C-alpha positions, 0 to 999 in steps of 0.5 A: 165510502166511509165518512170520518166523524168529526169529534174532540181529539183524544189529546183535547179530551185528556186535557179537559178531563185532567183541568176538570178533575184539578178544579173539583179537587181545588174546590173540595180542598178548599172546603174541607179546610175551612170546615176543619178550621170552623170545627176546630174553632168551635172545640177550642171555645167550648174546651176551657182547660181550666174545666179539668180542674173542676171535679163537680158532683151531686149525691143524696138526692131526696124528695120529701113529699109531705107539707111542702115538697122539697128536693134536697140533694148535696153538691160538692166540689172536690177539684181545684177550680170553684164552680158557679151553679147557674141552673138546676133543671127538674124535668118529668117524665110524662111532660115536655116542659122543664121546671127551673128552681132557683134555690133560696139557700144557695148563692150559686158559688160552689168553691173548691172543696165545699159540699153544700146541701141545696134545697129546691121547693118542687110542685106537688104534680111533679112528685111521682114523675121526676125523670132528671135533675140536671146540674149545670155550672155556667163557666163550664156547662160541659161538666154538668151532671144528671141525676135520674128520677129513679135514683132520687129518694122519696119520703113521705 
């Protein structure tokens, strides 16, 4: 005589599987909507529409290593939005630190159409090891520009 095993009926198993699938789908849907909202808010905060009107550039970076070591570069704003340059960072190739040098002859404001020559006093130990120069506007940091150390002309 064969015994029947007691177990979950196929109907109850199907209902449980559907309920489990719907619960997981609801959880994932809520999580994905929250993540998309967070990413959209972060992107809209970082993308100022006014920054599209800033055409910020730098050229003629030269390093004079005689006497007081001076790094001189020309900043220009050919866009229609004024720029406030808050940071100019000079980073060395063999060092993990960053030197911040605020130019004495530059207030930080680069008006639309302006072209300004900026001079930075650089420590002599950094002369041969400049990796990058990064110029960062305060109001539109995403428009920051970088100059490679190999693009800097050296004079003695």
